[in-house]
C-alpha positions in Angstrom: 76.1 -11.6 -18.7 78.0 -14.8 -19.3 76.3 -18.2 -19.4 78.0 -19.1 -16.2 76.8 -16.0 -14.4 73.3 -16.5 -15.7 73.3 -20.1 -14.5 74.6 -19.1 -11.0 72.0 -16.3 -10.7 69.1 -18.6 -11.6 70.3 -21.3 -9.2 69.8 -18.9 -6.4 66.3 -17.8 -7.2 63.9 -18.0 -4.3 62.1 -21.4 -4.2 58.4 -21.6 -4.8 55.7 -24.0 -6.0 57.3 -26.4 -8.5 54.3 -28.3 -9.8 52.2 -25.8 -11.8 50.0 -27.4 -14.4 50.7 -24.7 -17.0 52.0 -26.4 -20.1 51.6 -29.9 -18.7 47.9 -30.1 -17.9 47.4 -33.8 -18.9 50.3 -35.2 -16.8 49.4 -32.9 -13.9 45.8 -34.2 -14.0 47.1 -37.8 -13.7 49.4 -36.8 -10.9 46.6 -35.1 -9.0 44.3 -38.1 -9.5 47.0 -40.3 -7.8 47.4 -37.7 -5.0 43.7 -37.8 -4.2 43.6 -41.6 -4.3 46.5 -41.8 -1.9 45.8 -39.0 0.5 42.0 -38.4 0.6 41.0 -41.4 2.8 43.3 -40.3 5.6 42.4 -36.6 5.1 38.8 -37.6 5.7 39.7 -39.2 9.0 41.7 -36.1 10.1 38.6 -33.9 9.4 36.2 -36.1 11.4 35.5 -33.2 13.7 33.5 -31.4 11.0 29.8 -31.0 11.9 26.7 -30.0 9.9 26.2 -26.3 9.7 29.9 -25.5 10.0 31.6 -22.8 8.0 34.9 -24.1 6.6 37.8 -22.7 4.6 40.1 -24.9 2.4 43.3 -23.0 1.6 45.2 -24.1 -1.5 42.3 -26.4 -2.5 43.9 -27.7 -5.8 41.4 -29.8 -7.6 38.9 -29.5 -4.8 38.3 -33.1 -3.7 38.5 -32.1 -0.1 36.5 -29.0 -0.5 33.8 -31.0 -2.2 33.9 -33.6 0.7 33.7 -30.8 3.3 30.6 -29.4 1.5 28.9 -32.7 1.9 29.8 -32.9 5.6 28.5 -29.4 6.6 25.3 -29.9 4.7 22.9 -27.4 3.3 23.1 -25.2 6.4 26.9 -25.1 6.3 29.2 -23.3 3.9 32.7 -24.1 2.4 35.0 -21.5 0.8 37.7 -23.1 -1.3 40.7 -20.9 -2.3 43.7 -21.2 -4.6 45.9 -18.9 -6.5 44.8 -20.8 -9.6 41.1 -21.8 -9.5 40.9 -23.4 -13.0 40.4 -26.9 -11.5 37.8 -25.6 -9.0 35.6 -23.7 -11.4 34.0 -26.9 -12.7 32.0 -27.3 -9.4 28.4 -26.1 -9.1 27.7 -27.1 -5.5 25.3 -24.7 -3.7 27.2 -24.5 -0.4 30.7 -24.4 -2.0 32.1 -21.1 -3.0 35.3 -20.7 -5.0 37.6 -17.8 -4.5 40.9 -16.9 -6.2 43.0 -15.9 -3.2 46.6 -15.9 -2.0 46.7 -16.5 1.8 50.1 -14.7 2.0 49.2 -11.5 0.4 45.5 -11.0 -0.4 43.2 -9.2 2.1 41.6 -11.5 4.6 38.5 -9.3 4.5 37.6 -11.1 1.2 37.2 -14.4 3.2 35.6 -13.3 6.5 38.2 -13.2 9.3 37.1 -14.6 12.6 34.2 -16.5 11.1 35.3 -20.1 10.3 34.8 -23.2 12.4 37.6 -25.0 10.5 40.4 -23.7 8.3 42.5 -26.5 6.6 45.2 -27.0 4.1 47.0 -30.0 2.7 50.5 -30.2 1.2 50.7 -26.4 0.9 53.0 -24.9 3.5 56.1 -26.8 2.5 56.3 -24.8 -0.7 56.0 -21.4 1.2 59.6 -21.4 2.2 60.3 -18.7 4.9 56.7 -17.7 4.9 55.0 -20.7 6.6 54.5 -18.9 10.0 52.9 -15.9 8.2 50.6 -18.2 6.4 49.6 -20.0 9.6 49.0 -16.7 11.4 46.7 -15.5 8.6 44.8 -18.8 8.7 44.4 -18.5 12.5 43.0 -15.0 11.9 40.3 -16.5 9.9 39.1 -18.8 12.8 36.3 -17.9 15.1 37.1 -18.4 18.9 36.8 -22.2 19.4 37.6 -22.9 15.7 40.2 -25.3 14.5 43.1 -25.1 12.1 44.2 -28.4 10.5 47.2 -28.8 8.3 48.7 -31.8 6.6 52.3 -31.6 5.3 55.3 -33.8 4.9 58.9 -34.5 5.7 59.7 -35.1 2.1 63.4 -35.8 2.7 62.4 -39.2 4.2 61.7 -40.8 0.8 64.4 -43.4 0.4 65.0 -47.0 -0.5 65.1 -49.6 2.3 66.9 -52.6 0.8 70.7 -52.1 0.9 71.2 -55.0 -1.5 69.2 -53.4 -4.3 71.2 -52.1 -7.3 69.6 -48.7 -7.0 70.3 -48.3 -3.3 73.7 -46.6 -3.3 73.1 -44.6 -6.4 69.9 -43.3 -5.0 71.4 -42.3 -1.7 74.3 -40.5 -3.4 71.9 -38.4 -5.3 69.3 -37.9 -2.5 71.9 -37.1 0.2 69.6 -37.9 3.1 67.1 -35.4 1.9 69.6 -32.6 1.2 68.3 -32.9 -2.4 65.5 -30.6 -1.1 67.8 -28.4 1.0 69.9 -27.3 -2.0 66.7 -26.2 -3.7 65.8 -24.0 -0.7 63.3 -26.3 1.0 63.3 -27.8 4.5 63.3 -31.6 4.0 61.9 -32.1 7.6 59.3 -29.3 7.6 56.2 -31.3 8.6 57.4 -32.2 12.1 57.7 -28.5 12.9 53.9 -27.9 12.7 53.1 -28.4 16.4 55.5 -25.7 17.7 54.6 -23.4 14.8 50.9 -23.8 15.7 51.7 -23.1 19.4 53.8 -20.0 18.4 50.8 -18.7 16.4 48.5 -18.9 19.5 46.7 -22.2 19.1 45.9 -24.6 21.9 44.7 -28.2 22.3 47.2 -29.2 19.7 47.1 -32.7 18.3 49.7 -34.2 16.0 50.1 -37.5 14.2 52.1 -38.9 11.4 51.8 -41.7 8.9 54.2 -43.4 6.5 54.5 -46.6 4.6 57.0 -48.8 2.9 55.8 -49.5 -0.7 57.3 -50.6 -4.0 58.0 -48.8 -7.2 55.1 -48.9 -9.6 52.6 -48.6 -6.8 50.3 -45.6 -6.7 52.7 -43.9 -4.3 55.6 -44.8 -6.6 53.8 -43.4 -9.7 52.8 -40.2 -7.9 56.3 -39.6 -6.6 57.9 -40.3 -10.0 55.5 -37.8 -11.6 56.2 -35.3 -8.9 59.9 -35.5 -9.5 59.3 -35.2 -13.3 57.2 -32.1 -12.7 59.9 -30.5 -10.6 62.5 -31.3 -13.2 60.3 -29.7 -15.9 60.0 -26.6 -13.7 63.7 -26.3 -13.2 64.3 -26.8 -17.0 61.8 -23.9 -17.6 63.3 -21.5 -15.1 67.0 -22.3 -15.9 68.0 -24.0 -12.7 68.4 -27.5 -14.2 72.1 -27.8 -14.1 74.0 -30.8 -15.6 74.5 -32.2 -12.1 70.8 -31.9 -11.3 69.8 -33.5 -14.6 72.1 -36.5 -13.7 70.3 -36.7 -10.3 66.9 -37.0 -11.9 68.2 -39.7 -14.2 69.3 -41.6 -11.1 66.2 -41.0 -9.0 63.2 -41.2 -11.3 63.5 -44.7 -12.9 63.6 -46.3 -9.4 59.9 -45.5 -8.8 58.8 -47.6 -11.8 60.8 -50.6 -10.6 58.6 -53.1 -8.8 61.6 -54.6 -7.0 62.5 -51.2 -5.5 61.0 -50.9 -2.0 61.1 -47.4 -0.5 60.0 -45.5 2.6 57.4 -42.8 1.8 57.5 -39.3 3.2 56.2 -38.9 6.8 52.9 -37.1 6.3 52.0 -35.1 9.4 48.6 -34.1 10.4 48.4 -31.3 13.0 45.4 -29.5 14.4 45.0 -26.8 17.0 42.2 -24.6 18.4 41.9 -20.9 18.6 40.8 -20.1 22.2 41.0 -16.3 22.3 39.3 -13.7 20.1 
């Protein structure tokens, strides 16, 4: 196979999660620290329905900050199960009412979790990466709920990240590389996925659906700017590893990444959607 054929083949590989910590543990730790600092306060508010004694499931728990918080909220009479396909971050916890499970919501048996038994099933910044399989993941999470239980998901319209000052020297260069979010689309992702959660929840049988969004305008060098820069660097490293980092893509990264360290660069963050719905029927 020629170099050109190999490059073309790898460029059409199915998308997947692009921010694995493998081989980049230290920088991923820093990125996840920033993620928790940015997102945890609002995630706490969106989980304000949790009550003592509840049984909760956190899918794609990552480093476990939200699972640990849920364990505090449900108290000693409640229980939290935190799952991920990689539990290396989670295994440090020794919390009596928090159980860690290695589990893939798309493919592993739900019997391992306890279908129909949870008061709350939640996920954060997970579904975006499950391209073409989001509805299946939602249906399987719904199957884990007891009648009356709630599903809560937080996800983003990541194509919205863009500069807001047309006079800035990075503005035109950024937009030429970002292409109104098509930067994500050519990688196989939906840059406006988060806004679709309400109708996906309804399609999967949930009722009493509530949906809200949040966004900010912040500067480069802020926690958001640092986190987004590190996220792009992580995606670039993934593409370099799997052979999809073409010369054109490398030039795009060289255009996009430096902006987020520039304190004069003001940009609109992604719209972060919070959607919850209730399972009414058994």
